[in-house]
C-alpha positions in Angstrom: 58.9 58.3 17.7 58.5 54.9 19.4 55.1 54.0 20.6 54.4 53.8 24.3 52.9 50.8 26.1 49.6 52.7 26.5 49.4 53.2 22.7 50.0 49.5 22.0 47.2 48.7 24.6 44.8 51.1 23.0 45.4 49.7 19.5 45.0 46.1 20.8 41.7 47.1 22.5 40.4 48.7 19.3 41.3 45.6 17.3 39.6 43.3 19.8 36.4 45.5 19.8 36.3 45.4 16.0 36.7 41.6 16.0 34.0 41.3 18.7 31.6 43.3 16.5 32.3 40.9 13.5 31.7 37.9 15.7 28.4 39.2 17.1 27.2 39.9 13.5 28.1 36.3 12.5 26.4 35.0 15.7 23.2 36.9 14.9 23.3 35.6 11.3 23.7 32.0 12.4 20.9 32.4 15.0 18.6 33.6 12.3 19.4 30.6 10.1 18.8 28.2 13.1 15.4 29.8 13.7 14.5 29.5 10.0 15.5 25.8 9.9 13.6 25.1 13.1 10.5 26.6 11.7 11.0 24.5 8.5 11.3 21.3 10.6 8.1 22.1 12.5 6.3 22.7 9.2 7.5 19.5 7.6 6.7 17.5 10.8 3.1 18.8 10.6 2.8 17.8 6.9 4.3 14.4 7.6 2.3 13.4 10.7 -0.8 15.5 10.4 -2.9 15.8 13.5 -1.8 14.7 16.9 -2.7 11.2 18.1 -5.8 10.5 20.2 -3.5 9.7 23.1 -1.9 13.1 23.0 -5.4 14.7 22.8 -6.6 12.7 25.8 -3.5 13.8 27.8 -4.2 17.4 26.8 -7.8 17.0 27.9 -6.7 15.6 31.3 -4.4 18.6 31.9 -7.1 21.0 30.7 -9.3 23.3 32.7 -12.0 21.9 35.0 -15.4 20.9 33.6 -17.1 24.0 34.8 -14.6 26.2 33.1 -15.0 24.2 29.9 -18.8 24.6 30.0 -18.5 28.3 30.4 -16.1 28.7 27.4 -17.7 25.9 25.2 -19.0 28.4 22.7 -16.5 29.1 19.9 -15.2 32.5 19.4 -16.5 34.4 16.3 -13.1 34.5 14.7 -12.6 30.7 15.0 -13.3 28.6 11.9 -14.7 25.1 12.6 -12.4 22.4 11.4 -13.8 20.3 8.5 -14.6 16.7 9.5 -13.2 13.8 7.6 -15.2 11.6 5.2 -18.5 12.3 3.5 -19.8 15.7 4.4 -23.4 16.2 5.6 -25.6 17.5 2.7 -23.0 16.8 0.1 -24.2 15.0 -3.0 -22.7 11.4 -3.1 -21.0 9.8 -6.0 -23.4 6.9 -6.3 -22.5 3.2 -6.7 -19.5 2.4 -8.8 -20.0 0.3 -11.9 -18.2 -3.1 -12.1 -19.6 -4.2 -15.5 -16.0 -4.6 -16.7 -15.5 -7.5 -14.4 -16.1 -11.1 -15.5 -19.5 -12.5 -14.5 -20.5 -16.0 -13.3 -24.1 -16.9 -13.0 -25.3 -19.1 -10.2 -28.9 -20.3 -10.4 -30.6 -20.9 -7.0 -33.6 -23.2 -7.5 -36.1 -23.5 -4.7 -36.8 -26.7 -3.0 -38.7 -29.1 -5.2 -41.2 -29.7 -2.5 -42.2 -26.0 -2.6 -42.9 -26.2 -6.4 -46.0 -28.3 -5.9 -49.4 -27.0 -4.6 -50.0 -28.3 -1.1 -53.8 -28.8 -1.8 -54.1 -30.3 -5.2 -50.5 -31.3 -6.1 -50.4 -29.2 -9.3 -46.9 -28.1 -10.2 -45.9 -24.5 -10.2 -45.2 -22.8 -13.5 -42.1 -20.5 -14.2 -42.9 -16.9 -13.5 -40.0 -14.6 -14.2 -37.0 -14.3 -11.9 -35.4 -12.2 -9.3 -31.8 -11.0 -9.6 -29.2 -9.5 -7.3 -25.4 -9.3 -7.6 -22.4 -9.4 -5.2 -18.7 -8.9 -5.8 -16.6 -11.9 -5.1 -12.8 -12.6 -5.2 -11.2 -15.9 -5.6 -7.5 -16.6 -5.0 -6.3 -20.1 -6.1 -2.9 -21.6 -5.8 -2.9 -24.5 -8.2 -0.5 -27.0 -9.8 -0.6 -27.3 -13.6 0.4 -30.7 -15.0 1.8 -30.2 -18.4 1.1 -33.4 -20.3 3.0 -33.9 -23.6 1.7 -36.9 -25.6 4.3 -38.7 -27.6 3.8 -40.4 -30.9 6.1 -42.9 -32.5 6.5 -43.6 -36.2 4.2 -46.2 -37.6 6.3 -47.0 -40.6 9.7 -48.3 -41.5 10.9 -45.1 -43.1 14.2 -43.7 -41.8 13.8 -40.2 -43.2 11.4 -39.0 -40.5 11.8 -38.7 -36.7 11.1 -41.8 -34.7 9.2 -40.1 -31.8 7.4 -36.8 -31.9 6.2 -34.9 -28.8 4.6 -31.5 -28.1 6.9 -28.5 -27.4 7.6 -28.0 -23.7 6.0 -24.9 -22.1 8.1 -21.7 -22.0 9.4 -20.9 -18.6 10.8 -17.6 -17.2 13.4 -19.5 -15.1 14.8 -22.6 -16.8 13.8 -25.8 -14.9 11.9 -23.6 -12.4 8.6 -24.8 -10.8 7.0 -21.3 -10.6 5.0 -20.1 -13.5 5.2 -16.7 -15.1 1.9 -15.7 -13.4 3.1 -16.8 -10.0 6.3 -14.9 -10.4 4.4 -11.8 -11.5 2.2 -12.2 -8.4 5.3 -12.2 -6.1 6.8 -9.2 -7.9 3.6 -7.1 -7.6 3.2 -8.0 -3.9 6.8 -7.3 -3.0 7.7 -4.2 -5.1 4.3 -2.6 -5.9 2.4 -3.3 -2.7 5.5 -3.3 -0.5 4.7 -6.5 1.4 7.5 -8.3 3.1 8.3 -11.8 1.9 7.2 -13.3 5.2 3.7 -11.8 4.7 3.6 -13.1 1.1 4.4 -16.6 2.4 1.7 -16.2 5.1 -0.9 -15.2 2.5 0.1 -18.2 0.3 -0.1 -20.5 3.3 -3.7 -19.5 3.9 -4.4 -20.9 0.4 -2.7 -24.2 1.3 0.6 -23.5 -0.3 3.5 -23.4 2.2 6.6 -21.8 0.8 9.9 -21.0 2.5 10.9 -17.4 2.3 14.3 -18.4 0.9 12.4 -20.0 -2.1 10.7 -16.8 -3.0 13.8 -14.7 -2.4 15.7 -17.1 -4.8 13.0 -16.6 -7.4 13.2 -12.9 -7.1 17.0 -13.0 -7.5 16.6 -15.1 -10.7 14.3 -12.4 -12.1 17.0 -9.7 -11.5 18.5 -9.8 -15.1 14.9 -9.7 -16.6 13.8 -6.7 -14.5 17.1 -4.8 -14.9 15.8 -2.9 -18.0 12.8 -1.7 -16.0 
């Protein structure tokens, strides 16, 4: 028996209702995923940036309750745990001074003025009487030019079996015909790739030592080291 128009409409309505139920289920599932991802982003943001800045804290204090209300509620609640302060904690045993005995030492003797080593009454000289010591940690950064001098020697006889002129072997260089030593190149590599300093700041630091380098010069030196650093 042929279906009537009402039956077709009822079947269409039932199909749409079933499809609507499926779409609502998918919507709820997607909404739950969005909430989980949002919570994850908030957690990662807290881990990456830590506490809020002082400016945000000041803005919060400005919009906070009046001073009178703050004074009334200044006592922390029993359930609140005080936040641990940064740095050395009060009453905590310190680590003491670190030992720098592994560093090279240079002695500087500070003699008193010669006028003070004579008695002011009789003129008798003072006699040595022990010494006083103290130490300080110093750092010295020097940019220098090394002149490699290779003396040459000529033959002092008429023999033809030996070389006419003998000279010392030239120093080994990382970059052929380059003006930068291996130590200087190592300094640039450490500053750039280990400490993360831009080349402009490396040039500024060298300029403070009296050595003005163009950034392109150091960039070219790093490019020449590419094949040597590739295995690393």
